[in-house]
Biopython code that builds the backbone (N, CA, C, O; Angstrom):
import numpy as np
from Bio.PDB.StructureBuilder import StructureBuilder

atoms = [
    (1, "MET", "N", (-2.784, -0.729, -9.167)),
    (1, "MET", "CA", (-2.898, -1.849, -10.067)),
    (1, "MET", "C", (-4.377, -2.208, -10.200)),
    (1, "MET", "O", (-5.142, -2.016, -9.255)),
    (2, "PRO", "N", (-4.778, -2.711, -11.325)),
    (2, "PRO", "CA", (-6.198, -3.003, -11.530)),
    (2, "PRO", "C", (-6.756, -4.091, -10.602)),
    (2, "PRO", "O", (-7.949, -4.087, -10.298)),
    (3, "ASN", "N", (-5.911, -5.017, -10.153)),
    (3, "ASN", "CA", (-6.469, -6.125, -9.383)),
    (3, "ASN", "C", (-5.792, -6.387, -8.045)),
    (3, "ASN", "O", (-6.056, -7.410, -7.413)),
    (4, "HIS", "N", (-4.926, -5.487, -7.604)),
    (4, "HIS", "CA", (-4.308, -5.649, -6.293)),
    (4, "HIS", "C", (-3.728, -4.314, -5.806)),
    (4, "HIS", "O", (-3.668, -3.332, -6.545)),
    (5, "VAL", "N", (-3.311, -4.315, -4.558)),
    (5, "VAL", "CA", (-2.789, -3.095, -3.939)),
    (5, "VAL", "C", (-1.459, -3.411, -3.269)),
    (5, "VAL", "O", (-1.284, -4.473, -2.670)),
    (6, "HIS", "N", (-0.537, -2.483, -3.379)),
    (6, "HIS", "CA", (0.719, -2.543, -2.630)),
    (6, "HIS", "C", (0.716, -1.370, -1.664)),
    (6, "HIS", "O", (0.300, -0.268, -2.021)),
    (7, "ALA", "N", (1.173, -1.601, -0.459)),
    (7, "ALA", "CA", (1.293, -0.518, 0.519)),
    (7, "ALA", "C", (2.499, -0.785, 1.408)),
    (7, "ALA", "O", (2.760, -1.923, 1.799)),
    (8, "LEU", "N", (3.218, 0.262, 1.715)),
    (8, "LEU", "CA", (4.328, 0.190, 2.653)),
    (8, "LEU", "C", (3.949, 1.087, 3.811)),
    (8, "LEU", "O", (3.885, 2.308, 3.667)),
    (9, "LEU", "N", (3.700, 0.482, 4.954)),
    (9, "LEU", "CA", (3.171, 1.203, 6.107)),
    (9, "LEU", "C", (4.165, 1.213, 7.253)),
    (9, "LEU", "O", (4.919, 0.261, 7.452)),
    (10, "THR", "N", (4.155, 2.297, 7.995)),
    (10, "THR", "CA", (4.933, 2.385, 9.217)),
    (10, "THR", "C", (3.964, 2.605, 10.364)),
    (10, "THR", "O", (3.474, 3.719, 10.553)),
    (11, "PRO", "N", (3.676, 1.557, 11.138)),
    (11, "PRO", "CA", (2.754, 1.720, 12.279)),
    (11, "PRO", "C", (3.366, 2.656, 13.315)),
    (11, "PRO", "O", (4.566, 2.604, 13.588)),
    (12, "PHE", "N", (2.536, 3.497, 13.876)),
    (12, "PHE", "CA", (2.995, 4.363, 14.953)),
    (12, "PHE", "C", (1.847, 4.629, 15.906)),
    (12, "PHE", "O", (0.682, 4.388, 15.588)),
    (13, "SER", "N", (2.194, 5.123, 17.064)),
    (13, "SER", "CA", (1.185, 5.444, 18.069)),
    (13, "SER", "C", (1.636, 6.670, 18.836)),
    (13, "SER", "O", (2.827, 6.875, 19.071)),
    (14, "HIS", "N", (0.672, 7.475, 19.220)),
    (14, "HIS", "CA", (0.986, 8.628, 20.059)),
    (14, "HIS", "C", (1.272, 8.178, 21.482)),
    (14, "HIS", "O", (1.994, 8.847, 22.222)),
    (15, "LYS", "N", (0.707, 7.055, 21.857)),
    (15, "LYS", "CA", (0.964, 6.482, 23.172)),
    (15, "LYS", "C", (1.908, 5.311, 22.995)),
    (15, "LYS", "O", (1.557, 4.328, 22.342)),
    (16, "GLN", "N", (3.078, 5.395, 23.554)),
    (16, "GLN", "CA", (4.099, 4.368, 23.358)),
    (16, "GLN", "C", (3.617, 2.983, 23.773)),
    (16, "GLN", "O", (3.993, 1.988, 23.153)),
    (17, "GLU", "N", (2.778, 2.903, 24.828)),
    (17, "GLU", "CA", (2.329, 1.603, 25.308)),
    (17, "GLU", "C", (1.227, 0.993, 24.437)),
    (17, "GLU", "O", (0.877, -0.174, 24.611)),
    (18, "TYR", "N", (0.683, 1.772, 23.505)),
    (18, "TYR", "CA", (-0.403, 1.299, 22.657)),
    (18, "TYR", "C", (0.112, 1.075, 21.247)),
    (18, "TYR", "O", (0.417, 2.027, 20.529)),
    (19, "LYS", "N", (0.205, -0.160, 20.864)),
    (19, "LYS", "CA", (0.650, -0.482, 19.502)),
    (19, "LYS", "C", (-0.306, -1.499, 18.911)),
    (19, "LYS", "O", (-0.698, -2.459, 19.575)),
    (20, "LYS", "N", (-0.678, -1.285, 17.664)),
    (20, "LYS", "CA", (-1.539, -2.225, 16.961)),
    (20, "LYS", "C", (-0.677, -3.200, 16.172)),
    (20, "LYS", "O", (0.398, -2.850, 15.685)),
    (21, "SER", "N", (-1.161, -4.409, 16.056)),
    (21, "SER", "CA", (-0.443, -5.394, 15.260)),
    (21, "SER", "C", (-0.632, -5.077, 13.778)),
    (21, "SER", "O", (-1.595, -4.416, 13.389)),
    (22, "LEU", "N", (0.285, -5.551, 12.975)),
    (22, "LEU", "CA", (0.188, -5.349, 11.536)),
    (22, "LEU", "C", (-1.080, -5.991, 10.988)),
    (22, "LEU", "O", (-1.720, -5.429, 10.099)),
    (23, "SER", "N", (-1.452, -7.157, 11.503)),
    (23, "SER", "CA", (-2.662, -7.826, 11.013)),
    (23, "SER", "C", (-3.916, -7.016, 11.351)),
    (23, "SER", "O", (-4.846, -6.974, 10.545)),
    (24, "SER", "N", (-3.964, -6.373, 12.522)),
    (24, "SER", "CA", (-5.142, -5.565, 12.846)),
    (24, "SER", "C", (-5.193, -4.291, 12.004)),
    (24, "SER", "O", (-6.278, -3.822, 11.658)),
    (25, "ILE", "N", (-4.041, -3.733, 11.675)),
    (25, "ILE", "CA", (-3.992, -2.557, 10.794)),
    (25, "ILE", "C", (-4.476, -2.942, 9.395)),
    (25, "ILE", "O", (-5.276, -2.228, 8.790)),
    (26, "THR", "N", (-3.988, -4.070, 8.889)),
    (26, "THR", "CA", (-4.386, -4.550, 7.564)),
    (26, "THR", "C", (-5.885, -4.843, 7.525)),
    (26, "THR", "O", (-6.571, -4.462, 6.577)),
    (27, "GLN", "N", (-6.384, -5.513, 8.544)),
    (27, "GLN", "CA", (-7.814, -5.836, 8.607)),
    (27, "GLN", "C", (-8.662, -4.564, 8.610)),
    (27, "GLN", "O", (-9.669, -4.486, 7.906)),
    (28, "SER", "N", (-8.261, -3.582, 9.390)),
    (28, "SER", "CA", (-8.988, -2.318, 9.458)),
    (28, "SER", "C", (-8.952, -1.588, 8.108)),
    (28, "SER", "O", (-9.970, -1.060, 7.659)),
    (29, "LEU", "N", (-7.796, -1.562, 7.475)),
    (29, "LEU", "CA", (-7.651, -0.907, 6.176)),
    (29, "LEU", "C", (-8.513, -1.593, 5.118)),
    (29, "LEU", "O", (-9.173, -0.922, 4.324)),
    (30, "LYS", "N", (-8.508, -2.918, 5.106)),
    (30, "LYS", "CA", (-9.305, -3.665, 4.132)),
    (30, "LYS", "C", (-10.800, -3.467, 4.374)),
    (30, "LYS", "O", (-11.575, -3.335, 3.426)),
    (31, "ARG", "N", (-11.199, -3.446, 5.633)),
    (31, "ARG", "CA", (-12.617, -3.248, 5.961)),
    (31, "ARG", "C", (-13.077, -1.861, 5.499)),
    (31, "ARG", "O", (-14.118, -1.727, 4.856)),
    (32, "TYR", "N", (-12.297, -0.839, 5.833)),
    (32, "TYR", "CA", (-12.659, 0.534, 5.466)),
    (32, "TYR", "C", (-12.709, 0.715, 3.950)),
    (32, "TYR", "O", (-13.683, 1.248, 3.418)),
    (33, "THR", "N", (-11.651, 0.267, 3.251)),
    (33, "THR", "CA", (-11.609, 0.483, 1.803)),
    (33, "THR", "C", (-12.679, -0.331, 1.079)),
    (33, "THR", "O", (-13.241, 0.138, 0.089)),
    (34, "ALA", "N", (-12.968, -1.536, 1.556)),
    (34, "ALA", "CA", (-14.032, -2.346, 0.935)),
    (34, "ALA", "C", (-15.367, -1.634, 1.056)),
    (34, "ALA", "O", (-16.141, -1.594, 0.100)),
    (35, "ARG", "N", (-15.639, -1.073, 2.224)),
    (35, "ARG", "CA", (-16.890, -0.343, 2.426)),
    (35, "ARG", "C", (-16.978, 0.853, 1.481)),
    (35, "ARG", "O", (-18.015, 1.084, 0.859)),
    (36, "GLN", "N", (-15.896, 1.606, 1.376)),
    (36, "GLN", "CA", (-15.876, 2.796, 0.513)),
    (36, "GLN", "C", (-16.014, 2.428, -0.968)),
    (36, "GLN", "O", (-16.770, 3.068, -1.699)),
    (37, "ILE", "N", (-15.297, 1.414, -1.400)),
    (37, "ILE", "CA", (-15.355, 1.003, -2.804)),
    (37, "ILE", "C", (-16.728, 0.445, -3.138)),
    (37, "ILE", "O", (-17.313, 0.805, -4.160)),
    (38, "ASN", "N", (-17.245, -0.425, -2.292)),
    (38, "ASN", "CA", (-18.575, -0.993, -2.542)),
    (38, "ASN", "C", (-19.634, 0.102, -2.617)),
    (38, "ASN", "O", (-20.528, 0.040, -3.461)),
    (39, "GLN", "N", (-19.545, 1.088, -1.755)),
    (39, "GLN", "CA", (-20.499, 2.200, -1.787)),
    (39, "GLN", "C", (-20.341, 3.000, -3.086)),
    (39, "GLN", "O", (-21.334, 3.389, -3.701)),
    (40, "ALA", "N", (-19.110, 3.240, -3.495)),
    (40, "ALA", "CA", (-18.856, 4.045, -4.698)),
    (40, "ALA", "C", (-19.351, 3.366, -5.969)),
    (40, "ALA", "O", (-19.786, 4.041, -6.902)),
    (41, "ILE", "N", (-19.290, 2.033, -6.014)),
    (41, "ILE", "CA", (-19.712, 1.321, -7.224)),
    (41, "ILE", "C", (-21.045, 0.604, -7.034)),
    (41, "ILE", "O", (-21.439, -0.226, -7.853)),
    (42, "ASP", "N", (-21.729, 0.934, -5.949)),
    (42, "ASP", "CA", (-23.079, 0.433, -5.667)),
    (42, "ASP", "C", (-23.138, -1.100, -5.715)),
    (42, "ASP", "O", (-23.904, -1.683, -6.482)),
    (43, "ARG", "N", (-22.324, -1.724, -4.892)),
    (43, "ARG", "CA", (-22.338, -3.174, -4.795)),
    (43, "ARG", "C", (-22.224, -3.581, -3.334)),
    (43, "ARG", "O", (-21.915, -2.755, -2.476)),
    (44, "ASN", "N", (-22.472, -4.838, -3.058)),
    (44, "ASN", "CA", (-22.346, -5.398, -1.716)),
    (44, "ASN", "C", (-21.443, -6.616, -1.767)),
    (44, "ASN", "O", (-21.160, -7.157, -2.836)),
    (45, "GLY", "N", (-21.006, -7.029, -0.617)),
    (45, "GLY", "CA", (-20.268, -8.280, -0.532)),
    (45, "GLY", "C", (-18.782, -8.103, -0.378)),
    (45, "GLY", "O", (-18.265, -6.993, -0.255)),
    (46, "SER", "N", (-18.127, -9.215, -0.388)),
    (46, "SER", "CA", (-16.690, -9.299, -0.189)),
    (46, "SER", "C", (-15.953, -8.618, -1.330)),
    (46, "SER", "O", (-16.354, -8.727, -2.488)),
    (47, "LEU", "N", (-14.888, -7.926, -1.006)),
    (47, "LEU", "CA", (-14.100, -7.254, -2.034)),
    (47, "LEU", "C", (-12.680, -7.802, -2.069)),
    (47, "LEU", "O", (-12.200, -8.220, -3.123)),
    (48, "TRP", "N", (-12.008, -7.802, -0.924)),
    (48, "TRP", "CA", (-10.623, -8.226, -0.847)),
    (48, "TRP", "C", (-10.536, -9.717, -0.554)),
    (48, "TRP", "O", (-11.377, -10.277, 0.148)),
    (49, "SER", "N", (-9.512, -10.344, -1.100)),
    (49, "SER", "CA", (-9.265, -11.754, -0.778)),
    (49, "SER", "C", (-8.660, -11.834, 0.626)),
    (49, "SER", "O", (-8.217, -10.831, 1.186)),
    (50, "GLU", "N", (-8.653, -13.016, 1.165)),
    (50, "GLU", "CA", (-8.065, -13.225, 2.489)),
    (50, "GLU", "C", (-6.542, -13.113, 2.445)),
    (50, "GLU", "O", (-5.901, -12.833, 3.457)),
    (51, "GLU", "N", (-5.983, -13.332, 1.279)),
    (51, "GLU", "CA", (-4.536, -13.367, 1.137)),
    (51, "GLU", "C", (-3.906, -12.003, 1.383)),
    (51, "GLU", "O", (-4.362, -10.993, 0.848)),
    (52, "THR", "N", (-2.874, -11.983, 2.181)),
    (52, "THR", "CA", (-2.036, -10.795, 2.345)),
    (52, "THR", "C", (-0.589, -11.266, 2.477)),
    (52, "THR", "O", (-0.323, -12.415, 2.830)),
    (53, "TYR", "N", (0.308, -10.381, 2.195)),
    (53, "TYR", "CA", (1.716, -10.680, 2.393)),
    (53, "TYR", "C", (2.284, -9.541, 3.207)),
    (53, "TYR", "O", (2.311, -8.396, 2.757)),
    (54, "ASP", "N", (2.734, -9.854, 4.398)),
    (54, "ASP", "CA", (3.371, -8.801, 5.180)),
    (54, "ASP", "C", (4.818, -9.181, 5.451)),
    (54, "ASP", "O", (5.193, -10.354, 5.466)),
    (55, "HIS", "N", (5.597, -8.163, 5.658)),
    (55, "HIS", "CA", (7.038, -8.351, 5.764)),
    (55, "HIS", "C", (7.598, -7.223, 6.624)),
    (55, "HIS", "O", (7.260, -6.059, 6.411)),
    (56, "LEU", "N", (8.431, -7.547, 7.571)),
    (56, "LEU", "CA", (9.086, -6.556, 8.405)),
    (56, "LEU", "C", (10.316, -6.022, 7.672)),
    (56, "LEU", "O", (11.203, -6.790, 7.299)),
    (57, "VAL", "N", (10.365, -4.724, 7.471)),
    (57, "VAL", "CA", (11.493, -4.087, 6.784)),
    (57, "VAL", "C", (12.565, -3.797, 7.828)),
    (57, "VAL", "O", (12.301, -3.157, 8.845)),
    (58, "ARG", "N", (13.762, -4.271, 7.565)),
    (58, "ARG", "CA", (14.813, -4.224, 8.581)),
    (58, "ARG", "C", (15.945, -3.232, 8.305)),
    (58, "ARG", "O", (16.842, -3.071, 9.132)),
    (59, "SER", "N", (15.907, -2.573, 7.156)),
    (59, "SER", "CA", (16.984, -1.620, 6.864)),
    (59, "SER", "C", (16.471, -0.532, 5.925)),
    (59, "SER", "O", (15.444, -0.689, 5.266)),
    (60, "GLU", "N", (17.209, 0.571, 5.881)),
    (60, "GLU", "CA", (16.862, 1.667, 4.975)),
    (60, "GLU", "C", (17.006, 1.232, 3.518)),
    (60, "GLU", "O", (16.234, 1.665, 2.662)),
    (61, "GLU", "N", (17.983, 0.385, 3.235)),
    (61, "GLU", "CA", (18.186, -0.101, 1.869)),
    (61, "GLU", "C", (16.992, -0.940, 1.418)),
    (61, "GLU", "O", (16.525, -0.807, 0.287)),
    (62, "GLU", "N", (16.506, -1.797, 2.301)),
    (62, "GLU", "CA", (15.354, -2.622, 1.961)),
    (62, "GLU", "C", (14.103, -1.762, 1.795)),
    (62, "GLU", "O", (13.283, -2.016, 0.913)),
    (63, "PHE", "N", (13.959, -0.742, 2.645)),
    (63, "PHE", "CA", (12.847, 0.196, 2.544)),
    (63, "PHE", "C", (12.850, 0.860, 1.163)),
    (63, "PHE", "O", (11.812, 0.941, 0.505)),
    (64, "ALA", "N", (14.014, 1.331, 0.733)),
    (64, "ALA", "CA", (14.143, 1.984, -0.577)),
    (64, "ALA", "C", (13.849, 1.000, -1.705)),
    (64, "ALA", "O", (13.185, 1.363, -2.676)),
    (65, "ARG", "N", (14.327, -0.229, -1.596)),
    (65, "ARG", "CA", (14.070, -1.246, -2.617)),
    (65, "ARG", "C", (12.581, -1.527, -2.740)),
    (65, "ARG", "O", (12.074, -1.680, -3.851)),
    (66, "ILE", "N", (11.873, -1.598, -1.621)),
    (66, "ILE", "CA", (10.440, -1.886, -1.637)),
    (66, "ILE", "C", (9.658, -0.716, -2.229)),
    (66, "ILE", "O", (8.725, -0.927, -3.004)),
    (67, "ILE", "N", (10.025, 0.508, -1.875)),
    (67, "ILE", "CA", (9.373, 1.680, -2.476)),
    (67, "ILE", "C", (9.539, 1.644, -3.996)),
    (67, "ILE", "O", (8.580, 1.846, -4.741)),
    (68, "THR", "N", (10.753, 1.387, -4.438)),
    (68, "THR", "CA", (11.022, 1.332, -5.873)),
    (68, "THR", "C", (10.197, 0.238, -6.540)),
    (68, "THR", "O", (9.619, 0.458, -7.604)),
    (69, "TYR", "N", (10.137, -0.934, -5.925)),
    (69, "TYR", "CA", (9.350, -2.045, -6.471)),
    (69, "TYR", "C", (7.874, -1.662, -6.597)),
    (69, "TYR", "O", (7.261, -1.867, -7.645)),
    (70, "ILE", "N", (7.314, -1.109, -5.529)),
    (70, "ILE", "CA", (5.890, -0.756, -5.529)),
    (70, "ILE", "C", (5.586, 0.287, -6.596)),
    (70, "ILE", "O", (4.649, 0.122, -7.377)),
    (71, "LEU", "N", (6.370, 1.354, -6.633)),
    (71, "LEU", "CA", (6.089, 2.438, -7.570)),
    (71, "LEU", "C", (6.291, 2.014, -9.017)),
    (71, "LEU", "O", (5.628, 2.541, -9.911)),
    (72, "ASN", "N", (7.194, 1.071, -9.261)),
    (72, "ASN", "CA", (7.435, 0.618, -10.632)),
    (72, "ASN", "C", (6.527, -0.529, -11.059)),
    (72, "ASN", "O", (6.613, -0.983, -12.200)),
    (73, "ASN", "N", (5.667, -1.002, -10.179)),
    (73, "ASN", "CA", (4.780, -2.109, -10.525)),
    (73, "ASN", "C", (3.903, -1.805, -11.736)),
    (73, "ASN", "O", (3.782, -2.674, -12.600)),
    (74, "PRO", "N", (3.281, -0.625, -11.858)),
    (74, "PRO", "CA", (2.486, -0.317, -13.060)),
    (74, "PRO", "C", (3.344, -0.211, -14.326)),
    (74, "PRO", "O", (2.861, -0.486, -15.425)),
    (75, "VAL", "N", (4.601, 0.181, -14.179)),
    (75, "VAL", "CA", (5.514, 0.226, -15.324)),
    (75, "VAL", "C", (5.792, -1.199, -15.787)),
    (75, "VAL", "O", (5.737, -1.495, -16.981)),
    (76, "LYS", "N", (6.089, -2.074, -14.837)),
    (76, "LYS", "CA", (6.357, -3.481, -15.153)),
    (76, "LYS", "C", (5.149, -4.137, -15.831)),
    (76, "LYS", "O", (5.309, -5.011, -16.682)),
    (77, "ALA", "N", (3.943, -3.711, -15.449)),
    (77, "ALA", "CA", (2.716, -4.257, -16.043)),
    (77, "ALA", "C", (2.354, -3.568, -17.364)),
    (77, "ALA", "O", (1.298, -3.844, -17.933)),
    (78, "SER", "N", (3.220, -2.675, -17.856)),
    (78, "SER", "CA", (3.022, -1.938, -19.114)),
    (78, "SER", "C", (1.768, -1.068, -19.105)),
    (78, "SER", "O", (1.124, -0.878, -20.137)),
    (79, "LEU", "N", (1.433, -0.549, -17.941)),
    (79, "LEU", "CA", (0.279, 0.354, -17.834)),
    (79, "LEU", "C", (0.688, 1.808, -18.054)),
    (79, "LEU", "O", (-0.119, 2.630, -18.489)),
    (80, "VAL", "N", (1.947, 2.117, -17.752)),
    (80, "VAL", "CA", (2.515, 3.454, -17.965)),
    (80, "VAL", "C", (3.994, 3.292, -18.314)),
    (80, "VAL", "O", (4.565, 2.212, -18.165)),
    (81, "ASP", "N", (4.602, 4.382, -18.780)),
    (81, "ASP", "CA", (6.030, 4.345, -19.109)),
    (81, "ASP", "C", (6.910, 4.717, -17.912)),
    (81, "ASP", "O", (8.021, 4.205, -17.771)),
    (82, "LYS", "N", (6.405, 5.613, -17.048)),
    (82, "LYS", "CA", (7.162, 6.051, -15.877)),
    (82, "LYS", "C", (6.275, 5.947, -14.645)),
    (82, "LYS", "O", (5.059, 6.117, -14.739)),
    (83, "TRP", "N", (6.879, 5.668, -13.481)),
    (83, "TRP", "CA", (6.119, 5.430, -12.258)),
    (83, "TRP", "C", (5.196, 6.589, -11.893)),
    (83, "TRP", "O", (4.099, 6.364, -11.382)),
    (84, "ASP", "N", (5.623, 7.822, -12.149)),
    (84, "ASP", "CA", (4.820, 8.971, -11.729)),
    (84, "ASP", "C", (3.678, 9.285, -12.695)),
    (84, "ASP", "O", (2.920, 10.228, -12.466)),
    (85, "GLU", "N", (3.545, 8.509, -13.771)),
    (85, "GLU", "CA", (2.398, 8.651, -14.671)),
    (85, "GLU", "C", (1.187, 7.865, -14.167)),
    (85, "GLU", "O", (0.067, 8.103, -14.621)),
    (86, "TRP", "N", (1.396, 6.942, -13.244)),
    (86, "TRP", "CA", (0.296, 6.133, -12.705)),
    (86, "TRP", "C", (-0.427, 6.966, -11.656)),
    (86, "TRP", "O", (0.141, 7.260, -10.605)),
    (87, "SER", "N", (-1.662, 7.348, -11.922)),
    (87, "SER", "CA", (-2.372, 8.285, -11.045)),
    (87, "SER", "C", (-2.673, 7.722, -9.667)),
    (87, "SER", "O", (-3.007, 8.477, -8.754)),
    (88, "PHE", "N", (-2.563, 6.419, -9.501)),
    (88, "PHE", "CA", (-2.859, 5.821, -8.198)),
    (88, "PHE", "C", (-1.613, 5.621, -7.348)),
    (88, "PHE", "O", (-1.716, 5.180, -6.203)),
    (89, "ASN", "N", (-0.440, 5.936, -7.881)),
    (89, "ASN", "CA", (0.786, 5.889, -7.088)),
    (89, "ASN", "C", (0.827, 7.099, -6.170)),
    (89, "ASN", "O", (0.464, 8.209, -6.558)),
    (90, "TRP", "N", (1.271, 6.864, -4.960)),
    (90, "TRP", "CA", (1.509, 7.964, -4.030)),
    (90, "TRP", "C", (2.694, 7.595, -3.171)),
    (90, "TRP", "O", (2.816, 6.455, -2.722)),
    (91, "VAL", "N", (3.554, 8.543, -2.945)),
    (91, "VAL", "CA", (4.697, 8.345, -2.057)),
    (91, "VAL", "C", (4.912, 9.657, -1.313)),
    (91, "VAL", "O", (4.828, 10.735, -1.902)),
    (92, "ALA", "N", (5.188, 9.559, -0.020)),
    (92, "ALA", "CA", (5.454, 10.753, 0.781)),
    (92, "ALA", "C", (6.648, 11.502, 0.212)),
    (92, "ALA", "O", (7.608, 10.891, -0.259)),
    (93, "ASP", "N", (6.585, 12.820, 0.258)),
    (93, "ASP", "CA", (7.633, 13.652, -0.326)),
    (93, "ASP", "C", (9.034, 13.262, 0.159)),
    (93, "ASP", "O", (9.981, 13.269, -0.628)),
    (94, "GLU", "N", (9.174, 12.926, 1.434)),
    (94, "GLU", "CA", (10.491, 12.621, 1.970)),
    (94, "GLU", "C", (11.106, 11.337, 1.389)),
    (94, "GLU", "O", (12.296, 11.081, 1.573)),
    (95, "PHE", "N", (10.294, 10.534, 0.688)),
    (95, "PHE", "CA", (10.813, 9.292, 0.105)),
    (95, "PHE", "C", (10.909, 9.346, -1.422)),
    (95, "PHE", "O", (11.346, 8.377, -2.043)),
    (96, "LYS", "N", (10.515, 10.445, -2.026)),
    (96, "LYS", "CA", (10.574, 10.553, -3.478)),
    (96, "LYS", "C", (12.001, 10.538, -4.007)),
    (96, "LYS", "O", (12.227, 10.185, -5.164)),
    (97, "ASN", "N", (12.959, 10.914, -3.181)),
    (97, "ASN", "CA", (14.366, 10.911, -3.608)),
    (97, "ASN", "C", (14.845, 9.500, -3.924)),
    (97, "ASN", "O", (15.838, 9.340, -4.635)),
    (98, "VAL", "N", (14.175, 8.482, -3.420)),
    (98, "VAL", "CA", (14.523, 7.091, -3.719)),
    (98, "VAL", "C", (14.368, 6.811, -5.201)),
    (98, "VAL", "O", (15.111, 6.012, -5.772)),
    (99, "MET", "N", (13.396, 7.475, -5.826)),
    (99, "MET", "CA", (13.106, 7.238, -7.232)),
    (99, "MET", "C", (13.964, 8.092, -8.175)),
    (99, "MET", "O", (13.899, 7.926, -9.393)),
    (100, "GLY", "N", (14.748, 8.980, -7.627)),
    (100, "GLY", "CA", (15.641, 9.790, -8.463)),
    (100, "GLY", "C", (15.005, 11.008, -9.041)),
    (100, "GLY", "O", (15.658, 11.764, -9.760)),
]
sb = StructureBuilder()
sb.init_structure("model")
sb.init_model(0)
sb.init_chain("A")
sb.init_seg("    ")
for serial, (resi, resn, name, xyz) in enumerate(atoms, 1):
    if name == "N":
        sb.init_residue(resn, " ", resi, " ")
    sb.init_atom(name, np.array(xyz, "f"), 0.0, 1.0, " ", f" {name:<3s}", serial, name[0])
structure = sb.get_structure()
């Protein structure tokens, strides 16, 4: 989307006793992407707003609903006709069956 990002993440760790909080994952992702974007467009300063919305997904049905919502967001915004025409959409192959 031109002015925001949707992401559905599954935190994992190779060490079972080591788990990062969702807020620390989000903070790290925002810090990294802000640095990369600012460098690419030759600017400095804040990029992302403080606002985030996180939500614990509790079922496979809800997971599928959220994937569908995210991928269809550019369609809803009339940026493309089909979700897979939006070049910034990405979904792991194992979840593409959700979209039909």
